[in-house]
C-alpha positions in Angstrom: 107.5 178.1 23.6 105.5 179.3 20.7 102.2 181.1 21.4 99.3 179.1 19.9 95.8 180.3 19.6 92.8 178.7 17.9 89.5 176.9 18.2 88.8 173.3 19.1 86.9 172.3 16.0 85.0 169.4 17.6 83.2 171.4 20.3 83.8 175.0 19.3 85.4 176.0 22.6 87.9 178.8 22.6 91.6 178.0 23.2 93.3 181.0 25.0 97.0 181.3 25.7 97.6 183.7 28.6 100.9 184.6 27.1 99.5 185.7 23.8 99.7 189.4 22.8 96.0 189.8 23.4 96.5 189.2 27.2 100.2 189.6 27.8 100.9 187.4 30.9 104.7 187.2 31.5 105.0 184.2 33.8 108.4 185.2 35.3 107.3 185.0 39.0 107.8 188.7 39.7 105.5 190.5 37.3 101.9 190.8 38.4 99.9 188.8 35.9 96.5 189.3 37.6 95.0 191.5 34.9 96.2 189.3 32.1 95.0 186.0 33.6 91.6 187.5 34.5 91.2 188.9 31.0 91.9 185.5 29.6 89.3 183.9 31.9 86.8 186.6 31.0 87.4 186.0 27.3 86.6 182.3 27.7 83.6 183.2 29.8 82.3 185.7 27.3 83.4 183.9 24.1 79.8 183.0 23.1 81.1 179.4 22.6 80.1 178.0 26.0 83.4 178.4 27.6 86.9 177.3 26.6 90.4 176.4 27.6 92.8 178.8 29.2 96.3 177.6 28.6 99.3 178.4 30.9 102.6 177.6 29.2 105.6 176.8 31.4 106.2 179.6 33.9 105.4 181.2 37.2 102.3 183.5 37.1 102.0 185.9 40.0 98.5 187.2 40.9 96.5 188.6 43.8 93.0 187.4 43.2 91.0 185.7 40.4 87.3 185.1 39.8 85.5 182.4 37.9 82.2 183.3 39.5 79.2 182.4 37.4 81.4 180.8 34.7 80.5 177.7 32.7 82.7 175.0 31.1 86.1 176.6 31.5 89.3 174.6 31.8 92.5 176.1 33.3 95.3 173.9 32.0 99.1 174.0 32.6 101.3 172.9 29.7 104.7 171.5 30.3 106.8 171.7 33.4 108.4 174.7 35.0 111.9 173.4 34.5 113.4 170.8 32.1 113.8 167.5 33.7 111.7 168.2 36.8 110.8 165.2 38.8 107.0 164.6 39.1 105.8 166.0 42.4 108.7 168.5 42.7 108.1 172.2 43.1 109.0 172.8 39.5 107.1 170.0 37.8 104.3 172.1 36.3 103.3 175.8 35.6 102.6 177.8 38.8 99.9 180.2 39.8 101.4 182.1 42.7 99.0 184.1 45.0 101.0 187.0 46.4 98.1 188.3 48.5 98.2 188.9 52.3 95.5 188.8 54.9 92.3 186.8 54.8 91.0 187.2 51.2 90.1 184.3 48.9 92.7 183.9 46.1 90.5 182.2 43.5 86.7 182.4 43.7 84.5 179.7 42.2 81.0 180.9 43.2 78.0 179.5 41.3 80.2 178.1 38.6 79.7 174.8 36.7 82.0 172.6 34.6 85.3 174.1 35.8 88.5 172.2 35.5 92.0 172.8 36.9 94.6 170.5 35.4 98.4 170.2 35.6 98.9 173.4 37.7 100.6 174.2 40.9 98.5 176.8 42.8 100.2 178.2 45.8 100.6 181.2 48.1 103.9 183.0 48.6 103.5 185.2 51.7 103.7 183.7 55.1 101.2 186.2 56.4 98.5 184.9 54.1 95.6 183.5 56.2 92.9 183.3 53.6 91.6 180.5 51.5 93.3 179.6 48.2 90.3 178.3 46.3 86.7 178.7 47.5 83.3 177.8 46.2 80.0 179.5 47.3 76.9 181.2 46.1 77.2 184.3 44.0 75.0 187.4 44.2 74.1 187.0 40.6 73.0 183.4 40.3 73.0 182.1 43.8 73.3 178.5 42.7 75.6 175.7 43.8 79.0 175.3 42.3 78.8 172.0 40.5 80.8 169.5 38.3 84.2 170.7 39.3 87.3 168.8 38.5 90.8 169.2 40.0 93.2 166.9 38.3 97.0 166.4 38.6 97.5 169.7 40.5 99.4 170.7 43.6 98.2 173.1 46.2 100.6 174.5 48.8 102.6 177.4 50.2 106.3 178.2 49.9 108.4 175.5 51.6 109.9 176.7 54.9 107.2 179.4 55.5 104.5 179.4 58.1 101.4 177.3 57.3 98.9 180.0 58.2 96.7 179.7 55.1 93.4 178.7 56.5 92.5 176.3 53.7 93.7 175.3 50.3 90.4 174.2 48.8 87.0 175.0 50.5 84.1 173.2 48.9 81.1 174.5 50.9 77.9 174.6 48.8 79.7 172.7 46.0 78.2 169.5 44.6 79.6 166.8 42.3 83.3 167.5 42.7 86.3 165.3 41.8 89.8 165.9 43.2 92.2 163.4 41.6 96.0 162.9 41.5 96.7 166.1 43.5 99.1 167.0 46.3 98.3 169.2 49.3 100.9 170.7 51.6 101.7 173.7 53.9 98.4 175.1 55.2 96.1 174.7 58.2 93.6 172.6 56.3 93.8 171.1 52.8 90.1 170.5 52.0 87.1 171.7 53.9 83.6 170.4 53.1 80.6 171.6 55.0 80.5 174.6 57.3 77.1 176.1 58.1 75.9 174.7 54.8 76.4 171.5 52.7 79.0 169.9 50.5 77.6 166.9 48.6 78.9 164.3 46.2 82.7 164.7 46.5 85.3 162.2 45.3 88.9 162.5 46.5 91.2 159.8 45.1 94.9 159.1 44.5 95.9 162.3 46.4 98.8 163.0 48.7 98.5 165.0 52.0 101.5 166.1 54.1 102.7 168.9 56.3 99.4 170.6 57.2 99.1 171.9 60.8 95.7 170.2 61.4 93.9 167.2 59.9 94.0 168.0 56.2 90.4 167.1 55.4 87.7 168.7 57.6 84.0 168.2 57.8 83.2 165.9 54.9 79.6 166.4 53.8 77.1 164.0 52.3 78.2 161.2 49.9 81.9 161.9 50.2 84.3 159.2 49.0 88.0 159.3 49.9 90.0 156.5 48.4 93.5 155.4 47.5 95.2 158.5 49.1 98.4 158.8 51.1 98.4 160.7 54.4 101.7 161.6 55.9 102.2 163.2 59.3 101.2 166.8 60.2 103.7 169.6 60.5 104.1 168.8 64.2 104.7 165.1 63.3 101.3 164.0 64.7 98.8 161.8 63.0 96.0 163.4 61.0 93.9 162.7 58.0 90.2 163.5 58.5 88.4 165.3 61.3 85.0 166.8 62.0 83.6 169.4 64.4 83.7 167.7 67.8 81.3 170.1 69.5 78.7 171.2 66.9 76.9 168.1 65.6 77.9 167.7 62.0 77.4 164.3 60.3 79.2 162.7 57.4 76.2 161.1 55.7 77.0 158.2 53.4 80.8 158.4 54.1 83.1 156.1 52.2 86.8 155.7 53.1 88.6 153.0 51.3 92.2 151.9 50.6 94.1 154.8 52.1 97.5 154.7 53.7 98.5 156.5 56.9 101.9 156.5 58.3 105.1 157.9 59.9 103.6 160.0 62.7 106.2 160.2 65.4 104.5 162.4 68.0 101.5 161.5 70.2 98.3 163.5 70.3 95.9 162.6 67.4 93.8 159.9 65.8 94.2 159.6 62.1 90.5 159.7 61.3 87.8 161.3 63.5 84.3 161.1 62.0 80.6 161.0 62.9 79.0 159.0 60.1 75.4 158.4 59.5 75.9 155.3 57.4 79.6 154.9 56.6 82.2 152.4 55.4 85.9 152.5 56.5 87.5 149.6 54.7 90.8 148.3 53.5 93.0 151.1 55.0 96.5 150.9 56.6 96.9 152.8 59.8 100.2 153.1 61.5 99.2 153.9 65.1 100.9 154.8 68.3 99.8 154.4 72.0 98.9 157.0 74.5 97.0 157.3 77.8 95.0 160.1 76.2 92.0 159.8 74.0 94.1 160.3 70.9 96.5 158.1 68.9 94.2 155.6 67.3 93.6 154.7 63.7 89.8 155.6 63.8 87.9 157.7 66.2 84.1 157.7 66.2 82.4 160.8 67.6 79.2 160.5 69.7 76.2 160.2 67.6 77.7 157.8 65.0 74.9 155.7 63.5 75.6 152.7 61.3 79.2 152.3 60.3 81.1 149.3 58.9 84.8 149.2 59.8 86.2 146.2 58.0 89.4 144.8 56.4 91.7 147.4 57.9 95.3 146.9 59.2 96.0 148.7 62.5 99.8 148.6 62.5 101.5 149.4 65.8 104.6 151.6 66.1 107.3 151.1 68.7 105.5 148.0 70.0 102.4 150.0 71.0 99.2 151.2 69.4 95.5 151.8 69.6 92.9 150.7 67.1 89.4 152.2 67.3 88.4 154.8 69.8 84.7 155.4 70.7 85.2 159.1 71.5 81.8 159.8 73.0 78.7 158.1 74.3 76.1 156.5 72.1 77.7 155.3 68.9 75.0 153.1 67.4 75.2 150.1 65.1 78.9 149.8 64.5 80.2 146.6 62.9 83.9 145.8 63.3 84.8 142.9 61.0 87.8 141.2 59.4 90.3 143.7 60.7 94.0 142.9 61.5 94.6 144.4 64.9 98.3 144.5 65.7 97.6 147.4 68.1 98.1 146.6 71.8 94.7 148.3 72.6 92.3 147.4 69.8 89.3 149.3 71.3 89.4 152.4 73.4 86.2 153.3 75.4 84.2 150.3 74.1 81.5 151.1 76.7 80.4 154.0 74.5 79.3 151.6 71.8 75.6 150.7 71.5 74.6 147.5 69.6 78.1 146.8 68.2 78.9 143.7 66.2 82.5 142.3 66.3 83.3 139.4 64.0 86.2 137.7 62.3 89.0 140.0 63.5 92.6 139.0 63.9 93.3 139.6 67.5 90.9 141.3 69.8 88.1 142.5 69.9 86.4 139.2 68.9 85.6 138.5 72.5 84.9 142.2 73.5 81.5 142.4 75.2 82.0 145.4 77.4 80.3 147.6 74.8 76.9 146.1 76.0 74.8 148.2 78.3 72.5 147.0 80.9 74.8 143.9 81.1 73.7 140.4 81.5 76.4 138.0 82.9 74.9 134.9 81.4 74.6 136.5 77.9 78.1 137.8 78.2 79.3 134.3 78.9 77.4 132.9 76.0 78.8 135.6 73.7 82.3 134.8 74.8 81.7 131.1 73.9 80.4 132.1 70.5 83.5 134.2 70.0 85.6 131.2 70.5 83.7 129.7 67.6 84.4 132.8 65.5 80.9 134.4 65.8 80.2 137.5 67.9 76.9 139.3 68.2 76.7 142.1 70.8 73.4 143.7 71.5 72.1 146.1 74.1 68.6 144.7 74.0 69.3 142.2 76.7 
């Protein structure tokens, strides 16, 4: 491939090829290209033209660590595939950035940066002993501002197939705001995407992505105004269910949580719910959950942690496996204001622990729980009988105020 350098005339941004003689990246998978890649990033950062595009031609670029801290308006773009005729989604379908680090270090740092784009790149780690984070945002010592307006498009993030999945996280978005993750694949790590930890992560859109083979639920602790839609979640590395989870002991809320049109399937081992959340105002709608049954608290499509307040669960299909299945599990006491409407429950046990629900509304579901009234507290037998009759007419209102 010819080395092309130049300037984009319409916006003045520098175009930098990491394989050009000025930087000298080799891209053969064995030569350490850390210095060459960092020099190219620094050139875009310091070009005086408000950022630029760093181009990675077809190849495998080995590195130990990279920094885009305090950068503005830089795109990292892969051009072509790693091998002619590669199938989309295969290990060789795009240029690779291969982190060869060991230990707990962050591979690519995105602290206090804005307007950063990763496109058409495979970013992975190669050493099974690596337990760090592949890409991580945060506050830099220089600016101390949020990382903002980040875009990850048509990339894959993973480890080497067949190695241990000890990498703690592929993409950590703590203290990041306004982030889009689109058309990406995540595999071979403990977690794929982490939102809030001790701090926030706001305004994140994850759409049309694939998650498979992580050892824990791939998305952990979504923050405020997170939207996850049109994604595919396959089973975890131990064949259990797992898509989204939150800290079960320290009270962390998903505020304004939207979860729409996602597919979950093929889990063959008991032990997990697909989605465990604690929303303050949330929508879980139009999803497909393949669920299995268990006598434990796991193995449902949706689990609501104690403290849930205001959540609409509507228009979902809870599809049982092996003639069994659980639908929605109220995992702890005091889930307030949950509306369950218009769902297709093929699960044998539509609701688990319904007594933990406070002021729930059940309406228009196929199968139970249209007549479920055990979620009421301070029970009133006459009211329960009336609600059951209303359920027969297709209307259910369940309140704890009686």
